[in-house]
C-alpha positions as CSV (number, residue, x, y, z in Angstrom):
1,M,-37.8,-20.3,158.0
2,F,-40.9,-22.4,158.5
3,R,-40.3,-24.1,155.6
4,K,-36.7,-25.0,156.4
5,L,-38.1,-26.5,159.3
6,A,-40.4,-28.5,157.8
7,V,-38.1,-29.9,155.4
8,L,-35.8,-30.9,158.1
9,V,-38.6,-32.5,160.0
10,A,-39.5,-34.5,156.9
11,G,-36.2,-35.3,156.7
12,V,-35.6,-36.9,160.1
13,A,-39.2,-38.8,159.8
14,V,-37.9,-40.5,156.3
15,A,-34.9,-41.3,158.2
16,A,-36.3,-42.9,161.4
17,G,-38.8,-45.0,158.8
18,G,-35.9,-46.4,157.1
19,L,-34.0,-47.1,160.3
20,V,-37.4,-49.4,161.4
21,A,-37.6,-50.9,158.4
22,V,-33.7,-52.0,158.4
23,T,-34.6,-52.9,162.0
24,A,-37.3,-55.0,161.3
25,G,-36.0,-56.8,158.6
26,V,-32.9,-57.6,160.7
27,S,-35.2,-59.0,163.8
28,G,-37.5,-60.7,161.4
29,A,-34.8,-62.8,159.7
30,A,-35.6,-66.7,159.7
31,K,-32.7,-68.6,161.8
32,V,-31.4,-71.1,159.4
33,T,-31.9,-74.9,160.6
34,V,-28.8,-77.3,159.8
35,T,-29.1,-81.3,159.7
36,A,-25.6,-82.2,161.0
37,G,-23.6,-84.0,158.2
38,P,-20.0,-85.0,157.5
39,G,-17.7,-82.8,159.1
40,S,-19.9,-82.5,162.4
41,H,-18.8,-83.5,165.9
42,I,-19.7,-82.3,169.2
43,S,-18.5,-83.2,172.9
44,C,-20.7,-82.8,175.9
45,N,-20.7,-83.0,179.3
46,I,-24.0,-84.6,180.7
47,T,-26.0,-85.4,183.8
48,A,-29.3,-87.1,183.7
49,K,-31.8,-88.8,186.0
50,V,-32.8,-92.4,185.2
51,K,-36.3,-94.3,186.7
52,L,-36.5,-97.8,186.7
53,A,-39.8,-99.9,187.0
54,P,-39.8,-102.5,188.4
55,G,-37.0,-101.4,191.0
56,L,-34.4,-103.5,191.3
57,K,-34.2,-106.2,194.4
58,N,-32.0,-109.3,195.2
59,N,-33.3,-112.4,196.1
60,W,-32.1,-114.2,199.6
61,I,-30.2,-117.5,198.7
62,Q,-29.9,-119.6,201.5
63,S,-26.7,-121.4,200.2
64,Q,-25.0,-118.2,200.3
65,H,-25.5,-118.0,204.0
66,A,-24.3,-121.0,205.0
67,S,-21.6,-120.2,207.0
68,D,-23.1,-117.6,209.1
69,P,-22.4,-118.0,212.6
70,D,-26.0,-117.6,213.8
71,A,-28.0,-120.9,213.1
72,A,-31.4,-118.7,212.7
73,V,-30.0,-117.0,210.0
74,R,-28.6,-120.1,208.4
75,A,-32.3,-121.5,208.6
76,I,-33.9,-118.8,206.6
77,P,-35.1,-120.4,203.3
78,D,-34.5,-119.1,199.8
79,T,-36.9,-115.7,199.5
80,T,-38.0,-114.2,196.3
81,F,-38.1,-110.7,196.3
82,A,-37.3,-109.6,192.7
83,A,-40.0,-109.1,190.2
84,N,-39.8,-110.5,187.0
85,G,-38.8,-108.1,184.1
86,P,-38.4,-106.6,181.6
87,V,-37.3,-103.8,183.3
88,L,-38.2,-100.4,181.7
89,I,-36.4,-97.3,182.2
90,G,-37.2,-93.5,181.6
91,V,-34.0,-91.2,181.2
92,K,-33.9,-87.3,181.3
93,G,-30.9,-85.5,180.9
94,S,-29.3,-82.2,179.7
95,G,-25.5,-80.6,178.8
96,S,-23.3,-78.3,177.9
97,C,-21.4,-79.1,174.6
98,T,-18.6,-77.8,172.4
99,G,-18.2,-78.5,169.0
100,T,-19.7,-77.7,165.5
101,V,-22.6,-78.9,163.2
102,T,-22.8,-78.4,159.1
103,D,-24.8,-79.1,156.5
104,G,-22.0,-78.2,153.8
105,V,-23.2,-74.7,153.4
106,H,-24.3,-73.7,157.2
107,T,-22.2,-74.3,160.1
108,L,-23.4,-73.9,163.7
109,P,-21.7,-73.9,166.9
110,V,-23.5,-76.2,169.6
111,A,-23.7,-75.1,173.1
112,G,-26.2,-77.7,174.4
113,V,-28.0,-80.8,174.5
114,K,-31.3,-82.2,176.3
115,F,-32.1,-86.0,175.6
116,S,-34.0,-88.9,176.8
117,V,-33.9,-92.7,176.8
118,V,-36.7,-95.5,176.8
119,N,-36.9,-98.9,176.0
120,D,-37.3,-99.9,172.3
121,P,-40.8,-101.4,172.0
122,A,-39.8,-103.9,170.1
123,H,-36.8,-105.3,172.4
124,L,-38.4,-104.4,175.7
125,G,-36.0,-107.0,177.4
126,S,-36.4,-110.3,179.0
127,A,-38.9,-111.6,181.5
128,T,-36.1,-112.7,184.0
129,P,-35.6,-111.6,187.8
130,A,-35.3,-108.0,187.9
131,T,-32.4,-108.1,190.4
132,C,-29.3,-105.5,191.0
133,T,-26.9,-108.7,190.8
134,G,-28.0,-108.9,187.2
135,L,-27.3,-105.1,186.5
136,V,-23.6,-105.7,187.8
137,T,-22.9,-109.3,186.2
138,G,-25.0,-109.5,183.0
139,M,-26.3,-112.8,184.0
140,P,-28.6,-113.4,182.5
141,P,-27.7,-111.4,179.3
142,S,-30.1,-108.3,178.6
143,T,-31.8,-108.6,175.7
144,A,-33.6,-104.8,176.0
145,Q,-32.6,-102.1,173.3
146,Y,-33.0,-98.4,173.8
147,D,-33.8,-95.5,171.8
148,T,-32.4,-91.9,172.4
149,S,-34.1,-88.3,171.4
150,L,-31.9,-85.6,171.1
151,T,-32.6,-81.8,170.7
152,Y,-29.7,-79.1,170.5
153,S,-29.2,-75.8,171.4
154,A,-27.2,-73.7,168.9
155,V,-25.8,-70.4,168.4
156,G,-27.3,-68.6,165.4
157,G,-29.8,-71.0,164.3
158,K,-31.6,-74.2,165.2
159,V,-30.0,-77.9,164.9
160,T,-32.2,-80.8,163.3
161,P,-33.2,-83.2,166.3
162,T,-31.6,-86.8,166.3
163,T,-33.0,-90.2,167.2
164,I,-31.1,-93.3,168.2
165,T,-32.9,-96.2,167.8
166,G,-31.3,-99.9,169.0
167,G,-28.9,-99.1,171.4
168,T,-27.5,-101.4,173.9
169,I,-26.4,-101.1,177.6
170,P,-23.3,-103.2,178.7
171,P,-23.3,-105.3,181.6
172,A,-21.8,-103.2,185.0
173,S,-22.2,-100.1,183.0
174,F,-24.9,-97.1,182.6
175,S,-23.4,-96.1,179.3
176,I,-25.5,-96.7,176.0
177,Q,-23.5,-98.2,172.6
178,G,-24.3,-98.9,168.9
179,G,-27.8,-98.0,167.7
180,T,-28.9,-96.7,164.4
181,I,-28.8,-92.8,163.9
182,S,-31.1,-90.8,162.0
183,G,-31.9,-86.9,161.7
184,S,-28.6,-85.0,162.6
185,F,-25.4,-87.2,162.6
186,A,-27.3,-89.8,160.3
187,G,-25.1,-92.5,159.3
188,G,-22.5,-91.5,162.1
189,T,-21.3,-92.5,165.6
190,S,-22.4,-91.6,169.1
191,A,-20.9,-92.8,172.4
192,T,-22.6,-92.3,175.7
193,N,-20.4,-93.0,179.2
194,G,-22.6,-92.6,182.3
195,V,-21.0,-92.3,185.7
196,A,-23.7,-93.1,188.2
197,D,-23.8,-91.9,192.0
198,N,-22.2,-93.1,194.8
199,T,-25.6,-94.5,196.5
200,T,-26.0,-96.6,193.4
201,I,-22.9,-98.0,192.8
202,F,-22.4,-98.5,197.0
203,A,-26.2,-100.1,196.8
204,V,-25.2,-102.5,194.0
205,T,-22.0,-103.8,194.9
206,Q,-22.9,-104.3,199.1
207,A,-22.6,-107.9,200.3
208,P,-26.2,-109.8,201.6
209,A,-26.8,-108.9,205.2
210,T,-25.3,-111.2,207.9
211,S,-25.9,-111.8,211.4
212,T,-23.4,-109.7,212.3
213,N,-24.3,-106.9,209.9
214,P,-28.2,-107.6,209.7
215,V,-29.0,-104.0,208.1
216,P,-27.2,-103.0,205.0
217,A,-26.2,-99.7,204.7
218,F,-27.7,-99.5,201.3
219,P,-31.3,-100.7,201.7
220,Q,-32.4,-100.8,198.3
221,C,-30.7,-104.2,196.7
222,E,-30.7,-106.2,199.8
223,A,-32.9,-107.7,202.5
224,S,-32.4,-107.1,206.0
225,I,-32.4,-109.4,208.7
226,K,-34.3,-109.1,212.3
227,I,-33.3,-111.5,214.6
228,K,-34.9,-112.2,217.9
229,P,-33.2,-113.5,220.3
230,A,-34.1,-116.5,222.4
231,G,-36.6,-116.4,225.2
232,K,-39.8,-118.3,225.6
233,H,-39.4,-119.4,222.2
234,P,-36.1,-120.5,220.3
235,E,-34.5,-117.6,218.7
236,S,-35.9,-116.4,214.9
237,A,-34.5,-114.5,212.0
238,T,-36.7,-113.0,209.4
239,L,-36.2,-110.7,206.4
240,K,-37.2,-107.2,205.6
241,A,-37.7,-106.9,201.8
242,P,-35.2,-104.7,200.1
243,K,-36.8,-101.3,199.2
244,G,-35.9,-101.9,195.5
245,L,-33.6,-99.6,193.4
246,K,-35.9,-97.3,191.5
247,K,-33.7,-94.2,190.6
248,V,-30.2,-93.8,189.6
249,A,-28.6,-90.3,189.0
250,I,-26.0,-90.1,186.1
251,V,-23.8,-87.5,187.6
252,A,-20.7,-85.1,186.7
253,G,-18.1,-86.8,184.8
254,S,-20.7,-88.3,182.1
255,T,-20.2,-87.6,178.4
256,L,-22.0,-87.9,175.1
257,A,-19.9,-87.4,171.8
258,L,-21.4,-87.5,168.3
259,S,-19.7,-87.2,165.0
260,R,-20.3,-87.7,161.3
């Protein structure tokens, strides 16, 4: 009886040891790393935060106020608020993705992306006034280029990061186009379409202050007017500088796509 019990216990111990060995082998298995090549494609819904330095400000241009009904406002001289560029950006963003990457041997579904964007060190941009108007009109044309770094989260493995150098941002846009792709999707194409928050859109498109609307609803880009009524002295009008557009939120509706 005791001999049978000893044999049974030994058998259970051997089986348990085998189970432990198998489990350890599974948990310790290295995950495959895929560099996205031909046949890879992902689409992502993204959001991001953008920092601008220096902040964008519009200058006061006297000729734009020649028809203002208030003589004191008409008399305010040209006043410079905008600092000279280049404008440096810092972008941090993320998103959820669909699609797959493949290296011809392994294929992984991509679930998410994180990315950052900075000025290309060799093409920081021109030393022209950093105005909100320039952002909207593209005048003078920007010479800046931008570098994007992307990392991915995938199911069942890892994906080699992507770097895109030399991208550009078209006027009146928060999107990035062009550039040279290396790492995953090297030799492929990318498209980033950014949608800015309403505060940014309203700030960059609103008209300058007037005597009848002396304080802009969005103070980032345009100066405010302070009118002192006539009394012991004639009426006067002075300006309060814009706060500067220093941050932009890229909101829902923004997309990122990569294909090879």
